[in-house]
C-alpha positions, 0 to 999 in steps of 0.5 A: 193314698190309701197306702200312704195311709195305711202305712202311717196308722201301720208306723203309729200303731207300731210306735205305740207299741214299742212305748209300751212295751218299752216301759211293761218291760222297764216297769217289770225288772224295775217291780223288786220291792214285789216278790210273786212265787211260783203259784202266782207265775200258775196262775197267772199263766191259767189266766192268760192261757184260759183268755186265749182260749176263750177268745179263739173260741168266741171267734171261731164261732162268729167266724163260724155262723158268719160262714153258714147262713146263722147271721142270716136267718136271725129277724131285725125288724126291732119296729115290728117287736117295738110294735108286740111289746107296746101293746103288751 
């Protein structure tokens, strides 16, 4: 049963992804009235690369903190924090 659910979810995801890609590519090639210079394409490329680098770095930090136990060191006792700030 679980395998069938996963198969349905994956096939729906791939269907939505293919529809989005189809219309994105179709729209990209039909926009003849918009011109982007080489500087514009370079700026888009830099933004995409930097977004990927920042996202990868943040995910690496999340995995690093989880692997080396930094997540367990955090005090999650919210009740004591709420009481502490109510007294102030």
